N, CA, C and O atoms as a GROMACS GRO file, in nm:
protein
  624
    1MET      N    1   0.069  -0.135  -0.006
    1MET     CA    2   0.042  -0.005   0.028
    1MET      C    3   0.102   0.114   0.004
    1MET      O    4   0.210   0.140   0.056
    2THR      N    5   0.013   0.232  -0.109
    2THR     CA    6   0.138   0.323  -0.080
    2THR      C    7   0.101   0.406   0.042
    2THR      O    8   0.006   0.368   0.110
    3GLU      N    9   0.186   0.548   0.085
    3GLU     CA   10   0.143   0.593   0.184
    3GLU      C   11   0.076   0.696   0.166
    3GLU      O   12   0.117   0.779   0.084
    4ARG      N   13  -0.057   0.720   0.246
    4ARG     CA   14  -0.169   0.836   0.200
    4ARG      C   15  -0.141   0.972   0.257
    4ARG      O   16  -0.071   0.996   0.355
    5THR      N   17  -0.199   1.050   0.189
    5THR     CA   18  -0.148   1.200   0.201
    5THR      C   19  -0.314   1.249   0.201
    5THR      O   20  -0.411   1.207   0.138
    6CYS      N   21  -0.296   1.366   0.310
    6CYS     CA   22  -0.438   1.430   0.282
    6CYS      C   23  -0.442   1.508   0.171
    6CYS      O   24  -0.540   1.580   0.191
    7GLY      N   25  -0.401   1.534   0.079
    7GLY     CA   26  -0.411   1.591  -0.077
    7GLY      C   27  -0.476   1.702  -0.046
    7GLY      O   28  -0.436   1.784   0.037
    8GLY      N   29  -0.612   1.711  -0.133
    8GLY     CA   30  -0.703   1.784  -0.148
    8GLY      C   31  -0.804   1.822  -0.015
    8GLY      O   32  -0.867   1.928  -0.022
    9CYS      N   33  -0.821   1.720   0.129
    9CYS     CA   34  -0.956   1.645   0.198
    9CYS      C   35  -0.851   1.799   0.289
    9CYS      O   36  -0.732   1.827   0.301
   10THR      N   37  -0.975   1.855   0.330
   10THR     CA   38  -0.998   1.967   0.460
   10THR      C   39  -1.088   1.914   0.558
   10THR      O   40  -1.120   1.997   0.643
   11ALA      N   41  -1.149   1.776   0.575
   11ALA     CA   42  -1.272   1.728   0.638
   11ALA      C   43  -1.215   1.769   0.795
   11ALA      O   44  -1.265   1.850   0.873
   12CYS      N   45  -1.119   1.703   0.809
   12CYS     CA   46  -1.074   1.753   0.979
   12CYS      C   47  -1.084   1.916   1.037
   12CYS      O   48  -1.099   1.962   1.150
   13CYS      N   49  -1.069   1.970   0.922
   13CYS     CA   50  -1.080   2.137   0.938
   13CYS      C   51  -1.192   2.210   0.964
   13CYS      O   52  -1.205   2.325   1.006
   14LYS      N   53  -1.296   2.100   0.925
   14LYS     CA   54  -1.424   2.175   1.005
   14LYS      C   55  -1.464   2.052   1.143
   14LYS      O   56  -1.538   2.086   1.235
   15THR      N   57  -1.424   1.959   1.139
   15THR     CA   58  -1.543   1.865   1.249
   15THR      C   59  -1.453   1.866   1.340
   15THR      O   60  -1.501   1.872   1.453
   16HIS      N   61  -1.284   1.860   1.335
   16HIS     CA   62  -1.230   1.875   1.502
   16HIS      C   63  -1.238   2.032   1.573
   16HIS      O   64  -1.238   2.132   1.502
   17MET      N   65  -1.242   2.038   1.695
   17MET     CA   66  -1.195   2.132   1.789
   17MET      C   67  -1.042   2.159   1.786
   17MET      O   68  -0.955   2.073   1.800
   18VAL      N   69  -1.024   2.288   1.767
   18VAL     CA   70  -0.887   2.331   1.783
   18VAL      C   71  -0.847   2.426   1.939
   18VAL      O   72  -0.778   2.528   1.935
   19LEU      N   73  -0.892   2.382   2.039
   19LEU     CA   74  -0.847   2.466   2.167
   19LEU      C   75  -0.761   2.571   2.131
   19LEU      O   76  -0.790   2.685   2.168
   20SER      N   77  -0.659   2.552   2.064
   20SER     CA   78  -0.544   2.688   2.075
   20SER      C   79  -0.582   2.812   2.030
   20SER      O   80  -0.540   2.922   2.066
   21ILE      N   81  -0.688   2.780   1.926
   21ILE     CA   82  -0.729   2.892   1.850
   21ILE      C   83  -0.862   2.920   1.857
   21ILE      O   84  -0.916   3.002   1.782
   22GLU      N   85  -0.914   2.864   1.932
   22GLU     CA   86  -1.041   2.855   1.988
   22GLU      C   87  -1.189   2.847   1.861
   22GLU      O   88  -1.291   2.913   1.840
   23LYS      N   89  -1.123   2.726   1.804
   23LYS     CA   90  -1.186   2.678   1.661
   23LYS      C   91  -1.321   2.562   1.722
   23LYS      O   92  -1.275   2.452   1.752
   24PRO      N   93  -1.448   2.574   1.737
   24PRO     CA   94  -1.535   2.462   1.814
   24PRO      C   95  -1.538   2.381   1.709
   24PRO      O   96  -1.539   2.431   1.597
   25PRO      N   97  -1.538   2.268   1.723
   25PRO     CA   98  -1.658   2.168   1.634
   25PRO      C   99  -1.714   2.170   1.532
   25PRO      O  100  -1.807   2.251   1.534
   26LEU      N  101  -1.701   2.116   1.435
   26LEU     CA  102  -1.843   2.107   1.352
   26LEU      C  103  -1.842   2.235   1.278
   26LEU      O  104  -1.938   2.258   1.206
   27THR      N  105  -1.685   2.375   1.290
   27THR     CA  106  -1.757   2.467   1.182
   27THR      C  107  -1.600   2.454   1.117
   27THR      O  108  -1.518   2.362   1.129
   28TRP      N  109  -1.588   2.611   1.026
   28TRP     CA  110  -1.478   2.524   0.905
   28TRP      C  111  -1.407   2.651   0.988
   28TRP      O  112  -1.457   2.754   1.034
   29CYS      N  113  -1.206   2.576   0.986
   29CYS     CA  114  -1.105   2.672   1.072
   29CYS      C  115  -1.116   2.816   0.952
   29CYS      O  116  -1.177   2.810   0.845
   30GLY      N  117  -1.047   2.928   0.999
   30GLY     CA  118  -1.060   3.034   0.979
   30GLY      C  119  -0.916   2.984   0.861
   30GLY      O  120  -0.886   3.073   0.782
   31SER      N  121  -0.851   2.878   0.854
   31SER     CA  122  -0.723   2.897   0.822
   31SER      C  123  -0.720   2.791   0.699
   31SER      O  124  -0.617   2.785   0.632
   32CYS      N  125  -0.824   2.711   0.669
   32CYS     CA  126  -0.879   2.649   0.585
   32CYS      C  127  -0.870   2.683   0.441
   32CYS      O  128  -0.902   2.800   0.426
   33VAL      N  129  -0.848   2.644   0.364
   33VAL     CA  130  -0.850   2.655   0.198
   33VAL      C  131  -0.919   2.550   0.162
   33VAL      O  132  -0.849   2.457   0.122
   34LYS      N  133  -1.042   2.530   0.162
   34LYS     CA  134  -1.124   2.408   0.126
   34LYS      C  135  -1.080   2.326  -0.021
   34LYS      O  136  -1.056   2.384  -0.127
   35GLY      N  137  -1.076   2.217  -0.006
   35GLY     CA  138  -1.026   2.163  -0.098
   35GLY      C  139  -0.869   2.165  -0.125
   35GLY      O  140  -0.830   2.068  -0.192
   36LYS      N  141  -0.799   2.229  -0.098
   36LYS     CA  142  -0.640   2.281  -0.108
   36LYS      C  143  -0.580   2.201   0.040
   36LYS      O  144  -0.527   2.090   0.034
   37GLY      N  145  -0.598   2.272   0.158
   37GLY     CA  146  -0.552   2.232   0.263
   37GLY      C  147  -0.477   2.339   0.358
   37GLY      O  148  -0.505   2.450   0.312
   38CYS      N  149  -0.408   2.350   0.453
   38CYS     CA  150  -0.448   2.462   0.543
   38CYS      C  151  -0.363   2.586   0.500
   38CYS      O  152  -0.267   2.576   0.424
   39GLY      N  153  -0.392   2.668   0.538
   39GLY     CA  154  -0.338   2.812   0.496
   39GLY      C  155  -0.249   2.866   0.584
   39GLY      O  156  -0.212   2.982   0.564
   40VAL      N  157  -0.211   2.809   0.673
   40VAL     CA  158  -0.106   2.835   0.780
   40VAL      C  159   0.003   2.686   0.811
   40VAL      O  160   0.071   2.657   0.910
   41TYR      N  161  -0.014   2.628   0.703
   41TYR     CA  162   0.044   2.476   0.729
   41TYR      C  163   0.156   2.435   0.800
   41TYR      O  164   0.176   2.329   0.860
   42ALA      N  165   0.226   2.536   0.785
   42ALA     CA  166   0.411   2.540   0.850
   42ALA      C  167   0.397   2.594   1.022
   42ALA      O  168   0.480   2.565   1.107
   43SER      N  169   0.295   2.661   1.042
   43SER     CA  170   0.295   2.689   1.162
   43SER      C  171   0.156   2.669   1.209
   43SER      O  172   0.088   2.756   1.264
   44ARG      N  173   0.119   2.544   1.183
   44ARG     CA  174  -0.024   2.500   1.223
   44ARG      C  175  -0.043   2.481   1.381
   44ARG      O  176   0.051   2.443   1.450
   45PRO      N  177  -0.171   2.510   1.436
   45PRO     CA  178  -0.148   2.409   1.588
   45PRO      C  179  -0.101   2.319   1.587
   45PRO      O  180  -0.055   2.262   1.489
   46GLU      N  181  -0.102   2.264   1.756
   46GLU     CA  182  -0.002   2.124   1.768
   46GLU      C  183  -0.128   2.038   1.739
   46GLU      O  184  -0.113   1.935   1.674
   47GLU      N  185  -0.255   2.075   1.783
   47GLU     CA  186  -0.314   2.012   1.792
   47GLU      C  187  -0.341   1.928   1.655
   47GLU      O  188  -0.362   1.807   1.661
   48CYS      N  189  -0.340   1.996   1.533
   48CYS     CA  190  -0.347   1.969   1.404
   48CYS      C  191  -0.248   1.918   1.348
   48CYS      O  192  -0.268   1.856   1.244
   49ALA      N  193  -0.121   1.929   1.396
   49ALA     CA  194  -0.008   1.856   1.346
   49ALA      C  195  -0.018   1.730   1.380
   49ALA      O  196   0.006   1.642   1.297
   50ALA      N  197  -0.059   1.699   1.517
   50ALA     CA  198  -0.074   1.580   1.587
   50ALA      C  199  -0.194   1.504   1.554
   50ALA      O  200  -0.225   1.412   1.629
   51PHE      N  201  -0.256   1.528   1.465
   51PHE     CA  202  -0.394   1.440   1.444
   51PHE      C  203  -0.356   1.395   1.346
   51PHE      O  204  -0.279   1.440   1.262
   52THR      N  205  -0.424   1.272   1.355
   52THR     CA  206  -0.420   1.164   1.205
   52THR      C  207  -0.544   1.099   1.196
   52THR      O  208  -0.586   1.032   1.291
   53CYS      N  209  -0.625   1.115   1.062
   53CYS     CA  210  -0.758   1.045   1.081
   53CYS      C  211  -0.727   0.876   1.032
   53CYS      O  212  -0.645   0.838   0.949
   54GLN      N  213  -0.803   0.810   1.097
   54GLN     CA  214  -0.791   0.656   1.028
   54GLN      C  215  -0.774   0.617   0.903
   54GLN      O  216  -0.708   0.521   0.861
   55TRP      N  217  -0.860   0.726   0.822
   55TRP     CA  218  -0.798   0.702   0.666
   55TRP      C  219  -0.634   0.749   0.641
   55TRP      O  220  -0.572   0.672   0.567
   56LEU      N  221  -0.564   0.856   0.689
   56LEU     CA  222  -0.438   0.841   0.668
   56LEU      C  223  -0.363   0.683   0.707
   56LEU      O  224  -0.264   0.636   0.652
   57MET      N  225  -0.442   0.625   0.814
   57MET     CA  226  -0.355   0.506   0.868
   57MET      C  227  -0.396   0.366   0.798
   57MET      O  228  -0.355   0.257   0.836
   58GLY      N  229  -0.480   0.386   0.696
   58GLY     CA  230  -0.495   0.265   0.662
   58GLY      C  231  -0.645   0.224   0.625
   58GLY      O  232  -0.679   0.152   0.532
   59PHE      N  233  -0.722   0.282   0.711
   59PHE     CA  234  -0.888   0.268   0.749
   59PHE      C  235  -0.954   0.263   0.619
   59PHE      O  236  -0.928   0.363   0.553
   60GLY      N  237  -1.026   0.186   0.563
   60GLY     CA  238  -1.111   0.210   0.392
   60GLY      C  239  -1.018   0.216   0.321
   60GLY      O  240  -0.899   0.239   0.339
   61ALA      N  241  -1.124   0.177   0.175
   61ALA     CA  242  -1.078   0.222   0.045
   61ALA      C  243  -0.964   0.344   0.029
   61ALA      O  244  -0.922   0.421   0.115
   62ASP      N  245  -0.926   0.333  -0.120
   62ASP     CA  246  -0.836   0.468  -0.116
   62ASP      C  247  -0.929   0.582  -0.161
   62ASP      O  248  -0.913   0.704  -0.160
   63ILE      N  249  -1.058   0.484  -0.210
   63ILE     CA  250  -1.161   0.631  -0.281
   63ILE      C  251  -1.262   0.633  -0.163
   63ILE      O  252  -1.381   0.654  -0.182
   64GLU      N  253  -1.204   0.608  -0.032
   64GLU     CA  254  -1.326   0.625   0.123
   64GLU      C  255  -1.232   0.775   0.173
   64GLU      O  256  -1.268   0.798   0.288
   65ARG      N  257  -1.166   0.843   0.143
   65ARG     CA  258  -1.086   0.965   0.189
   65ARG      C  259  -1.198   1.010   0.279
   65ARG      O  260  -1.302   0.952   0.248
   66PRO      N  261  -1.213   1.100   0.388
   66PRO     CA  262  -1.312   1.153   0.417
   66PRO      C  263  -1.362   1.289   0.336
   66PRO      O  264  -1.477   1.328   0.355
   67ASP      N  265  -1.271   1.361   0.244
   67ASP     CA  266  -1.371   1.469   0.205
   67ASP      C  267  -1.482   1.368   0.100
   67ASP      O  268  -1.597   1.405   0.077
   68LYS      N  269  -1.441   1.275   0.059
   68LYS     CA  270  -1.530   1.186  -0.080
   68LYS      C  271  -1.621   1.104   0.001
   68LYS      O  272  -1.713   1.046  -0.056
   69VAL      N  273  -1.606   1.093   0.120
   69VAL     CA  274  -1.757   0.990   0.203
   69VAL      C  275  -1.808   1.107   0.291
   69VAL      O  276  -1.925   1.076   0.312
   70ARG      N  277  -1.792   1.186   0.333
   70ARG     CA  278  -1.789   1.313   0.435
   70ARG      C  279  -1.794   1.259   0.527
   70ARG      O  280  -1.881   1.309   0.599
   71ILE      N  281  -1.738   1.166   0.577
   71ILE     CA  282  -1.705   1.150   0.713
   71ILE      C  283  -1.556   1.111   0.764
   71ILE      O  284  -1.480   1.042   0.696
   72VAL      N  285  -1.524   1.164   0.891
   72VAL     CA  286  -1.383   1.173   0.938
   72VAL      C  287  -1.385   1.050   1.074
   72VAL      O  288  -1.435   1.068   1.185
   73VAL      N  289  -1.313   0.923   1.023
   73VAL     CA  290  -1.317   0.834   1.160
   73VAL      C  291  -1.206   0.849   1.249
   73VAL      O  292  -1.102   0.861   1.185
   74ASP      N  293  -1.192   0.853   1.364
   74ASP     CA  294  -1.101   0.842   1.438
   74ASP      C  295  -1.125   0.786   1.589
   74ASP      O  296  -1.238   0.751   1.622
   75PHE      N  297  -1.011   0.777   1.682
   75PHE     CA  298  -1.027   0.700   1.750
   75PHE      C  299  -1.020   0.796   1.867
   75PHE      O  300  -0.980   0.907   1.832
   76SER      N  301  -1.050   0.782   2.012
   76SER     CA  302  -0.987   0.867   2.116
   76SER      C  303  -1.036   0.796   2.205
   76SER      O  304  -1.121   0.708   2.194
   77ARG      N  305  -0.957   0.852   2.343
   77ARG     CA  306  -0.974   0.844   2.487
   77ARG      C  307  -1.122   0.951   2.519
   77ARG      O  308  -1.154   1.062   2.479
   78ASN      N  309  -1.177   0.861   2.602
   78ASN     CA  310  -1.331   0.909   2.640
   78ASN      C  311  -1.313   0.973   2.831
   78ASN      O  312  -1.339   0.896   2.923
   79PRO      N  313  -1.279   1.081   2.850
   79PRO     CA  314  -1.252   1.059   3.015
   79PRO      C  315  -1.444   1.045   3.069
   79PRO      O  316  -1.480   1.018   3.183
   80VAL      N  317  -1.527   1.070   2.963
   80VAL     CA  318  -1.670   1.019   3.053
   80VAL      C  319  -1.672   0.888   3.069
   80VAL      O  320  -1.720   0.842   3.173
   81LEU      N  321  -1.632   0.822   2.993
   81LEU     CA  322  -1.611   0.659   2.995
   81LEU      C  323  -1.532   0.635   3.039
   81LEU      O  324  -1.508   0.528   2.983
   82ASP      N  325  -1.420   0.655   3.138
   82ASP     CA  326  -1.336   0.622   3.214
   82ASP      C  327  -1.184   0.602   3.136
   82ASP      O  328  -1.086   0.530   3.158
   83ASN      N  329  -1.219   0.704   3.032
   83ASN     CA  330  -1.092   0.703   2.951
   83ASN      C  331  -1.121   0.582   2.816
   83ASN      O  332  -1.057   0.610   2.715
   84VAL      N  333  -1.194   0.478   2.809
   84VAL     CA  334  -1.203   0.368   2.714
   84VAL      C  335  -1.184   0.460   2.576
   84VAL      O  336  -1.228   0.569   2.542
   85LEU      N  337  -1.101   0.365   2.519
   85LEU     CA  338  -1.124   0.387   2.336
   85LEU      C  339  -1.188   0.379   2.281
   85LEU      O  340  -1.208   0.267   2.235
   86VAL      N  341  -1.293   0.518   2.230
   86VAL     CA  342  -1.420   0.523   2.144
   86VAL      C  343  -1.364   0.502   1.979
   86VAL      O  344  -1.248   0.495   1.938
   87ALA      N  345  -1.459   0.496   1.925
   87ALA     CA  346  -1.455   0.510   1.777
   87ALA      C  347  -1.507   0.613   1.762
   87ALA      O  348  -1.615   0.613   1.821
   88GLN      N  349  -1.480   0.742   1.694
   88GLN     CA  350  -1.567   0.843   1.634
   88GLN      C  351  -1.593   0.853   1.476
   88GLN      O  352  -1.505   0.846   1.391
   89LEU      N  353  -1.738   0.872   1.453
   89LEU     CA  354  -1.730   0.914   1.349
   89LEU      C  355  -1.808   1.068   1.323
   89LEU      O  356  -1.927   1.087   1.349
   90TRP      N  357  -1.736   1.150   1.279
   90TRP     CA  358  -1.775   1.264   1.256
   90TRP      C  359  -1.876   1.296   1.116
   90TRP      O  360  -1.855   1.224   1.018
   91GLU      N  361  -1.951   1.370   1.110
   91GLU     CA  362  -2.021   1.398   0.966
   91GLU      C  363  -1.969   1.517   0.946
   91GLU      O  364  -1.964   1.592   1.044
   92VAL      N  365  -1.913   1.570   0.804
   92VAL     CA  366  -1.888   1.680   0.744
   92VAL      C  367  -2.018   1.755   0.674
   92VAL      O  368  -2.030   1.877   0.678
   93SER      N  369  -2.113   1.670   0.612
   93SER     CA  370  -2.218   1.721   0.534
   93SER      C  371  -2.335   1.649   0.586
   93SER      O  372  -2.314   1.533   0.621
   94SER      N  373  -2.457   1.697   0.597
   94SER     CA  374  -2.573   1.632   0.613
   94SER      C  375  -2.555   1.500   0.522
   94SER      O  376  -2.497   1.467   0.419
   95ASP      N  377  -2.646   1.437   0.631
   95ASP     CA  378  -2.687   1.293   0.544
   95ASP      C  379  -2.573   1.204   0.548
   95ASP      O  380  -2.593   1.091   0.505
   96ALA      N  381  -2.457   1.232   0.592
   96ALA     CA  382  -2.350   1.129   0.533
   96ALA      C  383  -2.323   1.021   0.614
   96ALA      O  384  -2.250   0.928   0.578
   97LEU      N  385  -2.392   1.030   0.750
   97LEU     CA  386  -2.393   0.901   0.822
   97LEU      C  387  -2.520   0.829   0.844
   97LEU      O  388  -2.534   0.750   0.938
   98LYS      N  389  -2.632   0.861   0.740
   98LYS     CA  390  -2.676   0.774   0.637
   98LYS      C  391  -2.656   0.697   0.521
   98LYS      O  392  -2.744   0.640   0.458
   99SER      N  393  -2.536   0.699   0.496
   99SER     CA  394  -2.468   0.664   0.351
   99SER      C  395  -2.389   0.505   0.408
   99SER      O  396  -2.346   0.480   0.520
  100ASP      N  397  -2.390   0.414   0.281
  100ASP     CA  398  -2.337   0.329   0.333
  100ASP      C  399  -2.210   0.305   0.382
  100ASP      O  400  -2.165   0.217   0.455
  101PHE      N  401  -2.166   0.393   0.332
  101PHE     CA  402  -2.008   0.387   0.409
  101PHE      C  403  -2.008   0.384   0.538
  101PHE      O  404  -1.938   0.313   0.611
  102ALA      N  405  -2.103   0.478   0.575
  102ALA     CA  406  -2.135   0.495   0.711
  102ALA      C  407  -2.190   0.343   0.799
  102ALA      O  408  -2.132   0.279   0.886
  103THR      N  409  -2.293   0.328   0.748
  103THR     CA  410  -2.324   0.188   0.809
  103THR      C  411  -2.256   0.071   0.758
  103THR      O  412  -2.311  -0.034   0.790
  104ARG      N  413  -2.176   0.062   0.706
  104ARG     CA  414  -2.083  -0.048   0.689
  104ARG      C  415  -1.969   0.020   0.816
  104ARG      O  416  -1.997  -0.036   0.922
  105THR      N  417  -1.888   0.090   0.828
  105THR     CA  418  -1.813   0.117   0.906
  105THR      C  419  -1.864   0.093   1.042
  105THR      O  420  -1.808   0.013   1.117
  106ILE      N  421  -1.957   0.154   1.072
  106ILE     CA  422  -2.061   0.117   1.162
  106ILE      C  423  -2.033  -0.029   1.238
  106ILE      O  424  -1.984  -0.050   1.349
  107GLN      N  425  -2.084  -0.126   1.129
  107GLN     CA  426  -2.105  -0.278   1.162
  107GLN      C  427  -1.982  -0.347   1.178
  107GLN      O  428  -1.966  -0.454   1.237
  108GLN      N  429  -1.852  -0.241   1.093
  108GLN     CA  430  -1.727  -0.321   1.116
  108GLN      C  431  -1.634  -0.274   1.247
  108GLN      O  432  -1.533  -0.341   1.268
  109LEU      N  433  -1.662  -0.168   1.332
  109LEU     CA  434  -1.656  -0.108   1.454
  109LEU      C  435  -1.700  -0.165   1.534
  109LEU      O  436  -1.651  -0.164   1.647
  110MET      N  437  -1.843  -0.255   1.493
  110MET     CA  438  -1.900  -0.330   1.656
  110MET      C  439  -1.838  -0.455   1.639
  110MET      O  440  -1.857  -0.529   1.735
  111GLY      N  441  -1.753  -0.516   1.523
  111GLY     CA  442  -1.696  -0.642   1.595
  111GLY      C  443  -1.566  -0.613   1.682
  111GLY      O  444  -1.495  -0.690   1.746
  112GLY      N  445  -1.561  -0.493   1.667
  112GLY     CA  446  -1.415  -0.491   1.812
  112GLY      C  447  -1.459  -0.436   1.933
  112GLY      O  448  -1.382  -0.376   2.007
  113LYS      N  449  -1.593  -0.457   1.960
  113LYS     CA  450  -1.653  -0.438   2.065
  113LYS      C  451  -1.603  -0.300   2.128
  113LYS      O  452  -1.545  -0.294   2.236
  114LEU      N  453  -1.631  -0.198   2.052
  114LEU     CA  454  -1.599  -0.091   2.124
  114LEU      C  455  -1.715   0.029   2.119
  114LEU      O  456  -1.788   0.033   2.021
  115PRO      N  457  -1.733   0.142   2.241
  115PRO     CA  458  -1.804   0.226   2.207
  115PRO      C  459  -1.785   0.308   2.051
  115PRO      O  460  -1.681   0.321   1.986
  116ILE      N  461  -1.895   0.348   2.025
  116ILE     CA  462  -1.882   0.418   1.897
  116ILE      C  463  -1.975   0.524   1.886
  116ILE      O  464  -2.094   0.495   1.899
  117LEU      N  465  -1.939   0.658   1.862
  117LEU     CA  466  -1.998   0.782   1.883
  117LEU      C  467  -1.965   0.852   1.762
  117LEU      O  468  -1.858   0.887   1.712
  118THR      N  469  -2.127   0.868   1.715
  118THR     CA  470  -2.153   0.939   1.610
  118THR      C  471  -2.134   1.121   1.624
  118THR      O  472  -2.132   1.193   1.723
  119ILE      N  473  -2.124   1.145   1.510
  119ILE     CA  474  -2.141   1.316   1.578
  119ILE      C  475  -2.210   1.385   1.411
  119ILE      O  476  -2.150   1.364   1.306
  120SER      N  477  -2.333   1.460   1.419
  120SER     CA  478  -2.346   1.473   1.297
  120SER      C  479  -2.302   1.653   1.300
  120SER      O  480  -2.265   1.729   1.389
  121CYS      N  481  -2.330   1.665   1.161
  121CYS     CA  482  -2.299   1.801   1.147
  121CYS      C  483  -2.358   1.933   1.219
  121CYS      O  484  -2.317   2.048   1.238
  122THR      N  485  -2.499   1.845   1.253
  122THR     CA  486  -2.575   1.961   1.341
  122THR      C  487  -2.546   1.957   1.474
  122THR      O  488  -2.585   2.056   1.535
  123ALA      N  489  -2.469   1.844   1.563
  123ALA     CA  490  -2.386   1.836   1.624
  123ALA      C  491  -2.538   1.723   1.741
  123ALA      O  492  -2.569   1.730   1.860
  124ASN      N  493  -2.586   1.640   1.632
  124ASN     CA  494  -2.645   1.572   1.704
  124ASN      C  495  -2.571   1.440   1.734
  124ASN      O  496  -2.498   1.406   1.640
  125GLN      N  497  -2.570   1.353   1.845
  125GLN     CA  498  -2.452   1.238   1.893
  125GLN      C  499  -2.574   1.127   1.899
  125GLN      O  500  -2.691   1.156   1.923
  126SER      N  501  -2.533   1.015   1.877
  126SER     CA  502  -2.510   0.883   1.913
  126SER      C  503  -2.443   0.792   1.968
  126SER      O  504  -2.355   0.753   1.891
  127LEU      N  505  -2.444   0.747   2.049
  127LEU     CA  506  -2.359   0.670   2.130
  127LEU      C  507  -2.399   0.497   2.146
  127LEU      O  508  -2.480   0.447   2.224
  128PHE      N  509  -2.305   0.425   2.036
  128PHE     CA  510  -2.367   0.288   2.058
  128PHE      C  511  -2.272   0.188   2.149
  128PHE      O  512  -2.152   0.207   2.133
  129LEU      N  513  -2.304   0.098   2.229
  129LEU     CA  514  -2.228   0.077   2.327
  129LEU      C  515  -2.246  -0.033   2.318
  129LEU      O  516  -2.366  -0.056   2.307
  130PRO      N  517  -2.151  -0.168   2.317
  130PRO     CA  518  -2.208  -0.305   2.325
  130PRO      C  519  -2.286  -0.377   2.458
  130PRO      O  520  -2.289  -0.346   2.577
  131LYS      N  521  -2.338  -0.470   2.394
  131LYS     CA  522  -2.410  -0.457   2.492
  131LYS      C  523  -2.351  -0.562   2.642
  131LYS      O  524  -2.285  -0.666   2.638
  132GLY      N  525  -2.403  -0.489   2.763
  132GLY     CA  526  -2.334  -0.558   2.908
  132GLY      C  527  -2.208  -0.433   2.884
  132GLY      O  528  -2.112  -0.448   2.960
  133PHE      N  529  -2.200  -0.340   2.809
  133PHE     CA  530  -2.091  -0.239   2.812
  133PHE      C  531  -2.060  -0.175   2.962
  133PHE      O  532  -2.165  -0.123   3.000
  134PRO      N  533  -1.968  -0.160   3.050
  134PRO     CA  534  -2.030  -0.110   3.196
  134PRO      C  535  -2.041   0.051   3.195
  134PRO      O  536  -1.946   0.130   3.199
  135ILE      N  537  -2.145   0.074   3.190
  135ILE     CA  538  -2.120   0.237   3.198
  135ILE      C  539  -2.168   0.309   3.346
  135ILE      O  540  -2.266   0.269   3.410
  136SER      N  541  -2.093   0.406   3.382
  136SER     CA  542  -2.127   0.447   3.526
  136SER      C  543  -2.245   0.546   3.513
  136SER      O  544  -2.258   0.619   3.415
  137GLN      N  545  -2.351   0.544   3.644
  137GLN     CA  546  -2.499   0.628   3.631
  137GLN      C  547  -2.431   0.779   3.600
  137GLN      O  548  -2.472   0.848   3.507
  138GLU      N  549  -2.356   0.809   3.660
  138GLU     CA  550  -2.256   0.951   3.592
  138GLU      C  551  -2.263   0.959   3.471
  138GLU      O  552  -2.350   1.030   3.420
  139ALA      N  553  -2.173   0.886   3.392
  139ALA     CA  554  -2.139   0.901   3.224
  139ALA      C  555  -2.290   0.912   3.152
  139ALA      O  556  -2.309   0.988   3.056
  140TYR      N  557  -2.410   0.815   3.218
  140TYR     CA  558  -2.522   0.785   3.114
  140TYR      C  559  -2.593   0.918   3.148
  140TYR      O  560  -2.657   0.973   3.058
  141ASP      N  561  -2.587   0.979   3.285
  141ASP     CA  562  -2.669   1.090   3.289
  141ASP      C  563  -2.647   1.229   3.190
  141ASP      O  564  -2.720   1.310   3.133
  142ALA      N  565  -2.469   1.198   3.208
  142ALA     CA  566  -2.400   1.334   3.134
  142ALA      C  567  -2.496   1.315   2.992
  142ALA      O  568  -2.596   1.380   2.963
  143TYR      N  569  -2.434   1.206   2.915
  143TYR     CA  570  -2.463   1.184   2.786
  143TYR      C  571  -2.618   1.252   2.763
  143TYR      O  572  -2.652   1.354   2.703
  144THR      N  573  -2.700   1.143   2.841
  144THR     CA  574  -2.863   1.176   2.815
  144THR      C  575  -2.888   1.337   2.870
  144THR      O  576  -2.982   1.391   2.813
  145LYS      N  577  -2.846   1.387   2.933
  145LYS     CA  578  -2.853   1.536   2.994
  145LYS      C  579  -2.853   1.630   2.838
  145LYS      O  580  -2.932   1.712   2.791
  146ASP      N  581  -2.721   1.568   2.787
  146ASP     CA  582  -2.670   1.625   2.645
  146ASP      C  583  -2.762   1.589   2.575
  146ASP      O  584  -2.797   1.690   2.513
  147GLY      N  585  -2.814   1.519   2.552
  147GLY     CA  586  -2.918   1.505   2.410
  147GLY      C  587  -2.837   1.359   2.343
  147GLY      O  588  -2.865   1.296   2.241
  148VAL      N  589  -2.761   1.343   2.415
  148VAL     CA  590  -2.693   1.199   2.305
  148VAL      C  591  -2.788   1.069   2.340
  148VAL      O  592  -2.840   1.035   2.446
  149GLN      N  593  -2.792   1.009   2.203
  149GLN     CA  594  -2.878   0.886   2.181
  149GLN      C  595  -2.767   0.757   2.208
  149GLN      O  596  -2.658   0.733   2.156
  150MET      N  597  -2.853   0.680   2.321
  150MET     CA  598  -2.760   0.587   2.361
  150MET      C  599  -2.859   0.482   2.329
  150MET      O  600  -2.979   0.471   2.349
  151LYS      N  601  -2.741   0.387   2.253
  151LYS     CA  602  -2.812   0.244   2.180
  151LYS      C  603  -2.681   0.124   2.216
  151LYS      O  604  -2.561   0.141   2.236
  152TYR      N  605  -2.749   0.022   2.213
  152TYR     CA  606  -2.690  -0.096   2.255
  152TYR      C  607  -2.712  -0.172   2.096
  152TYR      O  608  -2.789  -0.160   2.002
  153TYR      N  609  -2.577  -0.264   2.138
  153TYR     CA  610  -2.547  -0.357   2.005
  153TYR      C  611  -2.497  -0.488   2.067
  153TYR      O  612  -2.430  -0.499   2.170
  154ASN      N  613  -2.543  -0.588   1.986
  154ASN     CA  614  -2.480  -0.675   2.037
  154ASN      C  615  -2.347  -0.695   1.959
  154ASN      O  616  -2.348  -0.662   1.840
  155ALA      N  617  -2.242  -0.742   2.008
  155ALA     CA  618  -2.102  -0.740   1.911
  155ALA      C  619  -2.119  -0.849   1.821
  155ALA      O  620  -2.162  -0.958   1.859
  156LEU      N  621  -2.077  -0.820   1.672
  156LEU     CA  622  -2.037  -0.943   1.611
  156LEU      C  623  -1.910  -1.010   1.626
  156LEU      O  624  -1.889  -1.116   1.567
   0.00000   0.00000   0.00000
């Protein structure tokens, strides 16, 4: 497999929060040149330099680059769930989480028995938990208070 590069993909420039420049999630970064890349690449924030989406790491087919499927997949330690590793699917544009790619990806990730968090571009969130996953009452309350839909699945 050849090494993947971002190329013209700028999907994470919208989906991810960058605290150092006060960029909230699900908004385009002011330094992003859509379809080209970061306008301040050489001096970009450390959070941006450190981020690598799963597509760059080999997840998915070459044609499933985040800007093409309109979803950024990554993994993150979740402090609300006692720092357990959570798979995240960030929607770049409306209805991408309803796509065949999203369905296949969620099903594939369910085989790993991990919690899966989907974040729509309108900030609606769903947390898929393997049946029997231990979640504290505090974590459950925090998610439901924020309007996160909790769903349980049988691990494949």
